[in-house]
C-alpha positions as CSV (number, residue, x, y, z in Angstrom):
1,M,14.4,19.6,4.4
2,N,15.4,21.3,1.2
3,R,15.6,18.5,-1.2
4,T,13.7,17.1,-4.5
5,F,11.7,13.8,-3.6
6,T,10.9,10.9,-6.0
7,A,8.5,8.5,-4.8
8,L,7.8,5.2,-6.1
9,V,4.1,4.4,-5.8
10,T,2.7,0.7,-7.0
11,G,-0.7,0.9,-8.1
12,G,-0.8,4.0,-9.0
13,S,-3.3,4.0,-11.9
14,A,-6.5,3.6,-10.1
15,G,-8.1,4.2,-6.1
16,I,-6.1,5.1,-3.5
17,G,-2.8,4.7,-5.2
18,E,-3.7,7.2,-8.2
19,D,-5.0,10.1,-5.2
20,V,-1.4,9.3,-3.2
21,C,0.3,10.1,-7.1
22,R,-2.0,13.4,-6.8
23,R,-1.2,14.7,-3.4
24,M,2.4,14.0,-4.0
25,L,2.5,15.9,-7.3
26,D,0.6,18.8,-5.7
27,R,3.6,18.8,-3.3
28,G,5.8,19.6,-5.8
29,W,7.5,15.8,-6.2
30,R,8.1,13.5,-8.7
31,V,6.4,10.3,-9.0
32,V,6.6,7.0,-10.4
33,S,3.5,5.0,-10.8
34,L,3.9,1.8,-11.1
35,S,1.2,-0.5,-12.4
36,R,-0.2,-3.1,-15.0
37,R,-2.2,0.0,-16.6
38,P,-0.7,3.4,-17.4
39,P,-2.4,6.2,-14.9
40,A,-5.0,7.9,-16.2
41,L,-3.5,10.7,-14.3
42,A,-1.2,13.1,-16.3
43,H,1.1,15.5,-15.0
44,E,4.9,16.3,-16.3
45,R,6.3,14.9,-13.3
46,L,4.8,11.9,-13.3
47,I,6.1,8.6,-15.1
48,G,4.0,5.9,-15.8
49,L,5.9,2.1,-15.6
50,E,3.9,-1.1,-16.8
51,A,4.3,-4.2,-14.9
52,D,2.6,-7.1,-13.5
53,L,3.8,-7.8,-9.9
54,L,2.4,-11.1,-9.8
55,D,5.3,-12.0,-12.1
56,P,8.4,-12.7,-10.1
57,K,10.6,-11.7,-13.4
58,A,9.0,-8.9,-14.4
59,T,9.2,-7.4,-10.7
60,N,13.0,-8.1,-10.8
61,E,13.3,-6.3,-14.1
62,V,11.2,-3.3,-13.4
63,A,13.3,-2.8,-9.9
64,R,16.5,-2.7,-11.4
65,D,14.9,-0.4,-14.0
66,V,13.4,1.6,-11.6
67,A,17.0,1.7,-9.6
68,Q,18.8,2.5,-12.7
69,R,16.7,5.7,-13.6
70,F,15.6,7.2,-10.6
71,E,17.0,8.3,-7.0
72,I,13.7,7.1,-5.1
73,T,13.3,8.9,-1.5
74,H,9.8,6.9,-1.1
75,V,8.4,3.6,-1.8
76,V,4.6,3.3,-1.4
77,H,3.2,-0.3,-1.7
78,N,-0.3,0.0,-2.3
79,A,-0.5,-2.6,-5.2
80,G,-2.6,-5.5,-4.1
81,L,-5.1,-8.1,-5.0
82,V,-7.8,-9.9,-3.1
83,W,-8.9,-13.4,-4.0
84,P,-11.6,-14.8,-1.5
85,N,-12.2,-18.5,-0.3
86,L,-13.4,-19.9,2.4
87,L,-11.1,-22.4,4.0
88,D,-11.9,-25.1,2.2
89,E,-11.3,-24.0,-1.3
90,V,-8.2,-22.0,-0.6
91,K,-5.4,-22.8,-3.4
92,P,-1.8,-23.1,-2.9
93,E,-1.2,-21.3,-5.5
94,E,-3.4,-18.1,-4.0
95,V,-1.3,-18.0,-1.1
96,A,2.0,-18.1,-3.6
97,G,0.2,-15.5,-5.8
98,L,-0.7,-13.1,-3.0
99,T,2.6,-13.4,-1.0
100,Q,4.8,-12.6,-4.6
101,I,2.2,-9.2,-4.9
102,H,2.1,-8.2,-1.3
103,V,5.5,-9.1,0.3
104,T,8.0,-10.3,-2.5
105,A,7.2,-7.5,-4.8
106,P,7.6,-4.6,-2.3
107,L,10.6,-6.7,-0.7
108,V,12.5,-6.8,-4.4
109,L,11.4,-3.1,-5.4
110,T,12.8,-1.9,-2.0
111,Q,16.2,-3.7,-1.8
112,A,16.7,-2.0,-5.5
113,V,16.4,1.5,-4.1
114,L,17.8,1.1,-0.7
115,P,21.7,1.8,-1.6
116,G,20.1,5.4,-2.7
117,M,17.9,6.2,0.0
118,R,21.1,5.0,2.5
119,Q,23.4,7.4,0.7
120,G,21.2,10.3,0.7
121,G,20.3,9.4,4.3
122,F,16.8,9.9,4.2
123,G,13.8,7.4,3.0
124,R,9.9,6.9,3.5
125,I,8.5,3.4,2.7
126,V,4.7,3.1,3.5
127,F,2.7,-0.1,2.9
128,V,-1.0,0.2,2.3
129,T,-2.6,-3.4,3.7
130,S,-5.7,-4.0,5.2
131,R,-7.5,-4.7,8.6
132,A,-8.3,-8.1,7.3
133,A,-4.9,-8.6,8.5
134,M,-7.0,-8.9,11.9
135,G,-9.2,-11.8,10.5
136,V,-11.9,-11.6,8.0
137,P,-13.7,-15.0,6.8
138,T,-13.2,-16.2,3.1
139,R,-9.6,-14.3,3.4
140,T,-6.8,-16.6,4.3
141,A,-4.6,-15.8,1.5
142,Y,-5.4,-12.1,1.6
143,S,-4.9,-11.7,5.5
144,A,-1.9,-14.2,5.6
145,T,0.0,-11.9,3.1
146,K,-1.4,-8.4,4.7
147,A,-0.4,-9.6,8.4
148,A,3.1,-10.9,7.1
149,V,3.8,-7.2,5.7
150,H,3.0,-5.7,9.1
151,G,6.0,-8.1,10.5
152,M,8.2,-6.9,8.0
153,A,7.6,-3.5,8.4
154,R,8.2,-3.4,11.6
155,T,11.4,-5.5,11.0
156,W,12.3,-2.8,8.7
157,A,11.8,0.0,11.1
158,L,14.2,-1.5,13.6
159,E,17.1,-1.9,10.9
160,L,16.3,1.3,9.0
161,G,16.0,3.9,11.5
162,G,19.8,4.5,11.9
163,D,19.8,5.5,8.2
164,G,17.1,8.1,8.3
165,I,14.6,5.7,6.7
166,T,11.3,5.4,8.2
167,V,8.6,2.1,7.6
168,N,4.9,2.5,8.4
169,V,1.8,0.9,7.2
170,V,-1.7,2.1,6.6
171,A,-4.6,-0.6,7.3
172,P,-7.9,0.6,5.6
173,G,-10.8,-0.9,6.5
174,P,-13.9,-1.0,4.1
175,V,-13.2,1.5,1.6
176,R,-15.3,2.4,-1.8
177,T,-12.9,0.9,-4.4
178,D,-12.8,-1.5,-7.0
179,N,-11.5,-4.2,-5.1
180,F,-14.2,-3.6,-2.4
181,W,-16.8,-3.5,-5.4
182,G,-15.5,-6.8,-6.9
183,I,-17.0,-8.6,-3.7
184,I,-19.2,-6.2,-2.7
185,P,-21.9,-5.1,-5.1
186,K,-21.7,-1.5,-5.7
187,D,-24.8,0.3,-4.1
188,S,-26.1,-2.7,-2.8
189,A,-28.0,-3.4,0.7
190,R,-24.8,-5.6,1.7
191,E,-22.9,-2.1,1.2
192,A,-25.4,-0.1,3.2
193,E,-25.2,-2.7,6.0
194,L,-21.5,-2.7,6.1
195,A,-21.9,1.0,6.4
196,A,-24.6,1.3,8.9
197,A,-22.1,-1.6,10.9
198,L,-19.0,0.8,11.7
199,P,-18.9,3.0,14.6
200,V,-18.7,6.0,12.3
201,G,-21.6,4.8,10.3
202,R,-19.9,5.1,7.0
203,L,-17.7,3.3,4.4
204,G,-14.3,4.9,4.0
205,S,-13.3,7.1,0.6
206,V,-9.7,6.4,-1.0
207,E,-8.8,10.3,0.3
208,D,-9.2,8.7,3.8
209,V,-6.5,6.6,2.9
210,S,-4.3,8.7,1.0
211,R,-4.3,11.5,3.9
212,A,-2.7,8.4,5.9
213,V,0.0,7.8,3.7
214,L,1.0,11.3,3.2
215,F,1.3,11.8,6.8
216,F,3.9,9.0,6.8
217,A,5.1,10.0,3.5
218,E,6.1,13.7,4.9
219,P,9.6,14.4,5.5
220,E,8.7,16.1,9.0
221,A,7.3,12.3,9.9
222,G,10.9,11.1,10.7
223,F,10.0,10.6,14.5
224,V,7.1,8.0,13.5
225,T,8.4,4.6,12.1
226,G,7.1,1.0,12.7
227,Q,3.5,1.7,13.4
228,V,0.1,0.2,11.9
229,L,-2.2,3.2,11.2
230,F,-5.7,1.5,10.9
231,V,-7.8,3.8,8.8
232,C,-10.8,1.7,9.2
233,G,-13.9,3.9,10.6
234,G,-13.5,1.6,13.9
235,A,-14.1,-1.5,12.5
236,S,-10.6,-2.5,14.2
237,L,-12.0,-2.3,17.4
238,G,-14.0,-5.4,18.2
239,G,-16.3,-4.3,20.5
240,I,-19.0,-6.1,21.3
241,S,-22.9,-5.0,23.1
242,L,-23.7,-6.4,26.6
């Protein structure tokens, strides 16, 4: 496909999002990084926008701005937060907040750029969720909202396939990122135990995840839609030893 691509990547200032931006830039695409912080990565085809997607008003404003300024062909929603709590301590506002950033924000952003995708007859929408959507202790708000994205993505895939727009999900398992280290101390015994418990015997890297995102984002991936790919080192298998 001989055309110019412009990708909107949320949470593009660090970790998985930054590596996704880098790989897209390496392909010659233009990238709009949307995050609370400016991107550390510098490139002539990288535009950094700052907004807090926990804030509905800020989300609506930046969605309008993006739609007016850019012809977006790709949306990668990678921004996310983990607010861990056991059931007894979960607060309704935690569920509401994570719903805003994981579900409502990508809805608003995609609605804003969807007319342009439809007009161009092409689009790639990729969500980064989590293996935690299958259930993890202390993750009521997180797992519930990530699982909601899986249902939303499959629904969008059904609605948008005829427009040349695919919608897919990458669901990472334990990956060495700031979010992970915010819960599991870096280089701790617990981190080593988690790595040893995985079938592949190691934790994931940001590159493991970003490569999967780029597979779904490629123009050649037009026959793949509505899929959830667990990039989790086997953590989603749920096997038991007898």
